[in-house]
N, C-alpha and C positions, 0 to 999 in steps of 0.2 A: 392819071390813072384812069379809066375808062369802070364806068359806073355798072354795078352787074341787077338789073332789072328781073326780075320774076316776069313771066308769064301771065297774062291775064289768066288764063285758066286755073295757076297754080295760087293764086290772090284770091279767087273767090273760092277756093276749097279752103284756104285758112280762114277768110273770113266764115266760112259756115260753119267750118272746126269750132273758133270760138263763141260763135253764139252756141252752137253745141253747149258745148262746156259749162257756159253762163246757166242757161236752161240747166242742165243737170245738176249745176252746182247750188241752182235757186228752189229745184227739189228739193234734194239730199239735204239743204238747209231747212227747209220748208216742213221736210218730214219729220226730222229731225228735233224740229221744235214742238212737232205735235205730239213726240213718243209719248205713252201713257204714264211711264216714270217720273215724268217731270210737270204732268198734268195734276197725279199726287203730291209730290212735293210744294206745289203751289197751293193748295187745298191746306197742306198739313200749316204753311209758314201763315196763311188767312187764319184759319181754326185757332190756333197756335195763338197769336196778337190777337184774336179777338176773345180769346178765354183769360190770356193775362190782363189787358185790359178792364175787364168787366170785374177781374181780382182786385184791382189796382184801384178803380171807382169804389170798391166797397170797402177795399182799404183804407180809403179817403175819408170815408162817409162816418166810420166808424173811429177814427183817429187812431187805427192800430199803428203806433212808429213802427216796431218792427216789421211788419207786413208791409208795410209804404217800402221801406229798403229793399225787402225781397223782391216786389213784383215792379216796382221801378228798377231794377239790376235785370228783371228777365225782359221787361219791355226794349232797354238798351238792347239787350243779349240779339232780339229779334230782329230789332233795327238795324242791326250791324250784323245778321249773320252769314254764314256761308256761301248762303244763296242755291241755286240750282246746280248740282253736283252729285255723279256717282260716289256712293259709300260705299266702301270693302272693309270685310275683315279678311286677312291675309294672314294664316297659320302653316308655314311650309313645312316644320315637322310634322303634321300631323296631313297635307295635302289637301286642304281646303283654305279656298278661294272664295268669298261671299259677298255676294253683290245685295244680299237681300235687304237690308235697311237701306236702300234706294226708296224704296217703296212704303215698307215698314220702317218708318222714323220713329212712329212712337211707343215702343218696346217698353223703351222704361221712362217713359212721361207719366205720371201719374195724373194730368190734365185731361187726358186721354182714357180712362177709365170708362167713361159710355161710348167710345166710338167702336164702330164696326170694323173689319178689316178693309182694306189693307193699312190703316190708322188705328188698329186697336193697340190696347197698353196689355203687355203681357202680364199674369202672373207674379208679383212680384218673390214671391216664397220660395220661387224655382230659380230664378236667375241671381239669385243672390249667391246661390254656390255656382251657377253656371250663367256668369257674365257673358255676352256676346263676344266681345272684344277679346275674351278667354278661350271660348271654345266655338265662335260663330255659330250658325244655325243649321248647317245639314246635316250635322252631325246628329242631332236632336229629333229635327223633321224630315230628315231626306231631302230630294229634290234636285233641283240643277243649280248649283250657287252662282255659277256665271251668265244665267241668264237674264235680264232684261225684260220680257215679256212674259205676260202673267203663265201661258202656255210652256215656256222655256225653260222660265226660273220652278215652277213648281211640277219640271222631268216630266211632262204628260208626252214628251217626245217619242216617235215612236221606238225609236233603240236605245232612250235611257234607262237604265237598269234600275234604281231607284227614284220612283216617284215621291213626292211629297204624301205623307201618310196622314190619311184625315184624321181628327183631334181624336175621337173616340177610339181609338188603336194606339194614339200616337205615346202611351208610355211602355208599348212593347220595346221603343228604340231605348230606352234609358239602361236598357241589359248589355248593348253593345259596350258599356263604360263598366255598369257597375254589374258584380259580379252574380249578385243576388237583389229580385225587388226587397227583401226583406227589411222592417221596420223602413223605408226608404220615402220621406216623404215625396209626395206628391207622384208616387207611384202606386196607391193603393190598388189600383186596377191590377197593375201585372201582377202582385205580391196574393191577391185573391185569386190569380190565374195559377200561382204556381199553389198555393196550398191545395186547389182542386184537383190540382194534377195529382199531390202527394194522397189526399182525400179518393180518389178515383182508382189508385191504382196507377195511371197510367203510366208509372216509370217501369212498371212489370214488361211494356213492351218498348218504350221510348227512352233512351238513355237520356239524361239531362243534369246539367251542371248541380249541384249541392243535394244530388237526393241519390248518392251514394252509398252504401250495405245499408239502405232501409229494409226489411223483413218482407216476406211476399204478402201481398193483399187479402192473399186467401188461404185454407190449409191445405194439408199434402194429400194426393190420393193414393199414399201407402197405405192400404189398412182400409178404402174407403167404401170397398164391395164388404166388410165386416160393421163399419159405421153405420152407413144407410143401409137397412135390412129389409127394403121395399124399391126393385127395380121401376114399379109405375113412378115414384116419387122422382128417381133419376130423370126418367124420362120428361115428365112435367116441368121440372126444373128448368132441364135444356134448353128445353122449346121456350116456355113465355115464365121466367123467374117472376117476374112482376105478379105474375097470376098466384104463386103462392106466397109472395112474402112481398107487397105493394110497395117499400121503401129498399129494396134491396139495393147493394151497392152492383151485385151480379148483372151483365148488360147481356142482351138479347143477340144473338148468330142468328145469322139467315142461314138456317142448317134445313135440308130437304129431312123427309121423316125418315127415310131409310137410314141416312148421315145419323141421325139421333141415334136410334137401332144399334149402329154400331159402337157408339160413343159408349154407351149403357154397356153393351158386353162387354167392353173391355173396363169399363170403372170396376162391374160387378164382380171381373175375376181377382180386381186387387186385394186381396185377402190378408194376405200378411200383414201385419202389426208389429212395430216394434218392441212390443212388451206382451207378455200373455193377459187378458183379461182378467178383470178383479169377479169377486165372485157375487151373486145378487139373489136375494131370495124372497121375493114378492109378496109369499104369505105373513112375512113377520112388517112387512113394511106400510107405512100410515100416509095417507094420499094427504090428509089433514095435516097432521104433522110437517110434511114436506112442504106444503102452502103453507104455513105460518113461517116455515126455514128460507124459505123464500123472500120473504120481506126481512127476517128477524138477521138473518148473514150476511145479508147488503147485493142478495141476487140483481136485485130492483134497482141498484147503480148503476149497472150495466144494459139489463136486460128486460122485455118486456114481455109478460107471459099473457099481453091480449092481442089479439090478432089486430083491433081498431086504435093500440096504441102505440105507440113508437119508441123503440129501444134509444139509447142513450146518443148513439148516429145511427147512421143508414151502414153502417159498416157492423156492427154489431148483430148477432144474428137476433130475431126476434124467433122466442121460443113458444108462438102459441102453437105452431103446428110438430113440437117435438118428437109427440110420441106416436106420430105417422111417420117420421121420417127413420128417428136413431133407434139401433139396439138397445135395450138394458145393461147388457153386461156393458157394451161401449160407454153410456152416460155414469155409471158406476167408476169405470174407470179414468173417464175423463175428471168425474173431480175426484177423484184420488190422486192424480197428478198430469195436470194438462200439459205438461212439457215434455213429460212422457211420451205422447203420442204426437205432435205437433212442437217441435222445437222450438219455432220460431212464433207460437201464438204470445199475444197480448196478456189471454188469460191466466192469473195467478194459481198460486198453491194455497186453496184454501185450508181453513187451520178447524178441519169437518171430522168428528168422530165418525166409526164405523156407521154406529145408527143413524147419524145426520145424514151421512150419502146414501145408507138407503132409502133415507125418508124421500129425501129431494128425490132419487131414481124415479121411485115412484110417483111422484107428482108430477116431474117431467112425463113420463110416460103416459100420463092420463091425460098429457093434452092432445086431443084428439077430436078437431074440429070435422061436423058433417059435411061442409062445403069443401074442404080441401079432400078428405076421403072421398066424396062424388067427382071430383076433378082427377084423382087419380083412377076412378073406374073407368073415364077416358082416355086411359094410355092404351096400347096395342096389347093384344091377349098373349102374343108371344114373347113376350121380353124373360129373360133375357137373349132365349137363343135363339131369336128374329136376326141377330147382327153377325157381325163379322168383329171378333178382338182384334185383329189384326189391323184389320181396316181402320178399327174404332183409335187403335194407337196412332194410326199414319193420321188421321183427323185430328187429332189431339196436338201433335206435333204442328200440322199445317194449320190450326187457328191460333196456334197460341197461345195454348193455355198452361203451359210450363212458366209462364211470364207470371202466371199471378200463383199459381198452385206449384208446388213441389213433384216434379214428376221422375219417378229411377229412371233412370238412363239418358234423360233431358237435361241435365244438370249443369251441364258444359255448353250448350247447345246457345248460338249469338241472341239478342232478343229480337223477337218478332219483328217490330215496327222499326221506321228510321229516325236517329239520334235524333233531338230537337235541334242543337245547333246546326246540323246540313239541311235541314228544312228553310233555317234561315241563311245560308249559304247560297239555296238554287236560284236558279234565273227563272221568270216567270215563263220560258217557252219549255220548263224543263219540269213543268205541273200538269197533272195530266189532266186537263180538262173535260175529258172525254166528248161527248155529245151532247152535254150540259149548255143550257144557256147562262152560264155563270159570269158575270162581269169579271173581265180577265185583269185583275188585281190579286196579287197576293193576300191581302185580306182577305178577300171575299173569298179566294178557295177557300184559306184556312177557314173560316167561319161556315162556309156549306159542309165541309170535310168533319167539323166536329160534328154540326148538327146533326148533318142526316147522313154518315159516312157512303154510303151508296150511290150518293148523286151523279158521281163520279163514273161510275159502273159501265162497262161495254163487256158483249162477248169476246174480243180479245182481251180485256181486263178484269177480271174477276178481283174483288174488293174483299177483304178477310174484316176489317174492323168492325167491330157490333159498334149497336145503337145504346145510347148510354141515360137515354131518355133526361135531356139537361136542361134548365129556361134557359132563355136569352141573355140573363143577364151574364148565365154562368160561362155560355159561347161563346160568350162577348170576350171576357174576363180570361178564358183560356188561348182564345186567339191574339190576343194580348201577350199572353206568356210566352205564345211560339212565334210571334211575328218576326223576332230578333234574337233569339238568345244566343248570342254567341259573338264573341270578342269582335270588336274592330280591331284592323290591322294600325294601332296606333302605337306610339312611345308610352312607355308604363306611367310616365306622369298624369297621362289621361285617364287613365283605369283605374276603379274602386275596387280594391280588391276585400273580402270581408276580414272584418278585423276578429284576432281570439273571441273578446268578449260576445261578437255578432252571429260570431259560428255558434258558440256555447247559448246565446239567447233561442236559437232557430232550432238546436237541439233539443234545451229545455223544453219550449214551448209544444215542439211532437210529441217527446216522451209524455207531457203532462197532460196532453188530448190522446194521444196512440193509449196511453194505458189508463185513461179518463180519472184522473185524481180526485176532477171536480164530481164524481158523484158520491165520495163520499166526504169529501172534504173542501168548506168552506176556499176560493180561492180568491173571490171579489168581493166586496163589502156590499155589494147588492145584487149578489147571485147568491141563490140559495142551493147547498147539494143537493141534488137530485134526492138522498135517501130523507131526508127533511119531512116531504111528502108523506113520506109511509112511517116516518117514527116522531111521533109529538113532540118529545121532550128532548130538548135540548142538549143536556147532560146527556145521553144517552146516545147520541150522535158522534161520529166521531169527532177530533177537532177541527177545528180551523187551520186555514198552513195561510195566513195572510203575515206577512214580516216573518215566516217561519224562520230566515237565515238571521234574524236579529235577536227570537228567541232564543235559538239551541245553541248547543257548542256543535260546533264542525263535526270533532272527532267522534263525538255521540251520535250525532245524524249518518255519521257513515256505517257504524256498527248497526244502529237499527233498521237502516236499508236493506244490509245483510242479512239481519238476523231480525226480526221485528219479535223481540218481544215481549210478551203480557206485560202491559201500562195500567192497562185499566180494567183487571179481573172481571168487573161485574159488567161489564159490555157484551150483548151478545155478537155486535159485528168486531170482528177481530182485522187488523193489517196482516192480508195475506202475503206470501212468499213470491216475489217477481224476480225472473231469470233474467237480473241485470249481472252484467260484466260492471267489473273495475272502473272502468270510463262511465259507465252509465251514471252509475253511484257518484262519481265524481262531477262528472255532469250537470248532474240533478242537483248537488249541494253548490256550485258556483253557479247557478242558474237563480235560486230561490236568493241567492246574495243581489246576481244582478237583476232583479228586479225590484229593488227596495227602493223608496225614494232617494233621489241624491244624495242629501244629505245625510245619509245612514252609509252610504258607502265608504267612507272616509273614515268612521269605525265601526263597521262589521268587517272583520277579517275571516277569511279562510285560507288556508285549511285548518290553521292553528287558532287558537284565542288564550291570550293571559287573564287566570285565573286569580284572583286573590291569596296569599299564603297565609294561614294561621300566625306563623310564628312574626309576623308582622305587624301583630295587633295585639293591644295591651289584655292580657283573657277577662278581666274588668268588664272590656265591650263585648267580648262574645258572651258573656252572662247577661249582662242588661238585653240582649239581643235576644238570648234564651227566655229572659223575664217576659219580652214583650211576645212572644209566640205565642209563650203559654196562658198569658193575661189575657189576650186576645180570642184565647178557644182555636186556634187555626186548628188542631186535630179533630174538633168536630165533624168537618166535613172531610178533611184533608188526612186519610191514612198515613201513620208516622210509624214503619216497621220496616223489619228485612224480609219477612216472610210473606208480604202483602194481605196479611190477617188488616181485616177491615174494624171499622168501629164500632160497637154496637148501638142498637137502638136510632139507626139513623136508617131514613129512605135510600136504596141507593141510587134515586136519581140524583139527591143532594149531595151524592158522593164527588170528590173531587180526587186529582193524581197523589200520589204518593210522593212526602216531603223528602222522604229519604237520596230520592233521586236527584234531588235538587242540583247538587252539588256538579254530579256526573253528567246530568242534561241542560242546565239552562246556561244563559250567558251571567253575568251579573250584573251587570249595565239593564238588563231586561227586568230583572226582576227586583231592582227597586223603581224603574219605570212602571211596571205592573203594579207595584204596591199605591205608588200617588194616582192613578187613575183604570180601574180593572177595566172595565166599558170598554175604553179605545182599546186596549191590547186581548180581550177576550172577548171581543164584542156584545152588542146588547142582548139581554138575554142572561147572559153570568149570572150565579148566584152569588159572586163571591162580590163582600160587601165592600162600602168603601170606610177604610179603616182612619185612614191619618188626614185626608181632605172629604171635602163635601166633592157634591158632583159638580159644582162651578168652581172648586178649587180653593176652597174657603179651609183653615186649619181647623181640626178636629180636637186639636190639641197643641200644648206648648213646643215648638221646634221637632216639628212632625219629622223634618229631614234627616234630624239624628236618630229618632227612633226608625228609620227606614231604613237609613246604612246598618245599624246595628243589626235590624232583624232579618236584613240579608244576610249578612255576615253568616249568622248564629247558621240561616239555610244553609248555605254555602258549605261552612266546616260540622255541621251536624253528623255526629259520630256513633250515636246512640240515643236510643229512645224519651226523649225528656219526657219525665214525670208531671201527670198532670196535678194542679195546686186542689188542695182541697175547696171543696165548694162554699163558699162565705158569699155575706150579703153585700152588695158592694161597698154601704159605709164600712166594712172589715178590712175591706182591699184598701180604698182610698180613702182616710177619714176625711170627713171633710166634703165631700163630693158628693154633690147634686146632681152632676150628668152621669148616666151612665156609659161609659165607653166604650161595655162590650157587647152594649145592645144594637143593633144594625137594622132592625126591623122598619 
């Protein structure tokens, strides 16, 4: 059989191709060997071995057997390691394939606590609930998980939609899985953004998760022409709110002077109120008495009447120029029933007499600062006739005023701004950067949009969002909250919904803040209520609410929130009536329970509580409790009556609550705990003496626990006013006793 030989040309071509393939293979393998991720892994293994060996030497020197075993095992592990290889996390149900740990090998290795990226150690408190093997990396950081170069892995390629988010904004991505950042460890900046979103009324224009059903940020426009009696005040307020009230939450809109004239003309025409105005007779009113009432009735708990002193929050009006803004009869009507004029107001109905309302109106009407009067004098002279009410109405709708104010005819209009979740879904090319030089990233766009809303404005695209005068920290936190406030498209097992308890806590915290409970009541051991600065005597300040759920019966608490009856008749400050729904009162009671120490949650139950039953106890036990209460002279400070009659010869500041309320108001276990240690349960400064134990916990009488049990039972069963014993010398009461147990000085 003849041999078939290729021609010389063919053989030369074959040789050239073989050589070319060899060269190409050499170049590829050499290039592959020089890939950055391989160098990073070599560095990791080298540093890891160095640090393990150093710890091994230290353990040997210290002759620490346990440490020797540990570090010897790690040396063996390092020497027999997996070598240089690509590390992968594959989560098919979430559509995640991450090669991130190919470079970031040290995320769970505490030996690299002081290392820099890419060999940095991840904060362990976050990884405890977010194991990379379970969640990968790109769900929490974004980026292109399948890339192996820095540019590709971090998603900085031109067409990749989700580049890695910088550390200072990364908490915003928590909201892809977590419904809310409320009390979420590691998402404190996102939570601050959520709080700011609510406090500044952003929800009035932008819908967001967990902000549904919140009241409007400010009062209605209905009757505003009657409420604000000077159009000049309206004009200057719209033009520059901070010039009139430096700490106001009202933002500054970019309006032309003629546009403000139109809005003033519209607002000034809104004169119809939902109720008739109350009468007011200035001649019989006392400015001085009203000034005293402003403190005595607790107005100072929320409001300031000094221009240079802030109200409790920037949202609460500073009343230092109330006389220049408000009409007298409107003030009198407001003090009579705030919710009659503004159904969604946080201002409660105060328990004021006609004379007190008249004097407070006189005082507020007399707050007339010259600097504000001069500012009003700079307003145009043709107010309100210089504007067109219909054009003003159009501008009110265009600028989205109905987002914060209830405006007749605009109740059902869609919110003026884009939903927060929609911003999260937008691609970068959908964001209007205009002609600005802002870097083209979503976080930079959001940051600048919040900081200076008109930065992206062009002639073809006018922007309505006003200026809010926020600090850098506030802008950053709001950017974090906005960045990705929308669910990822993931299986439910990856998502973290709010539990009923978390929802109750969030609602309760908002209510306590919104209604300023801390203005009158102490809510924290280290924070005094605002009124404490104006009322020197502790006994004249409303009671503290620390561990309130441990103290009171939930049934009583609900009734009291519904109808706050007089508990301490001698106090000038009265608990007002709030316009709370059944659900609001229920939420508050549950909230106060949930903020208790975890150990108390097992014993403090709501909405019902078990109480001792008199028939379960020997009558002699109750009689001994009565003897204890009489002997310890509890009635010297505590009124014991059905009609609220006060004991004679006692200073009002020394009085405490009527003991007849014990059985309907207090929990049995709390009464016993209080008698053991009054300071712990009533706070430092209480005048309640240590009867059964000293402050150091030493018994002051034989078997104090028995006497505490008996006295507490008597208080829970008391159905008549006990007769006070005849005053006798201590020797007659307890013959042979050389200690006066009834003296607590």
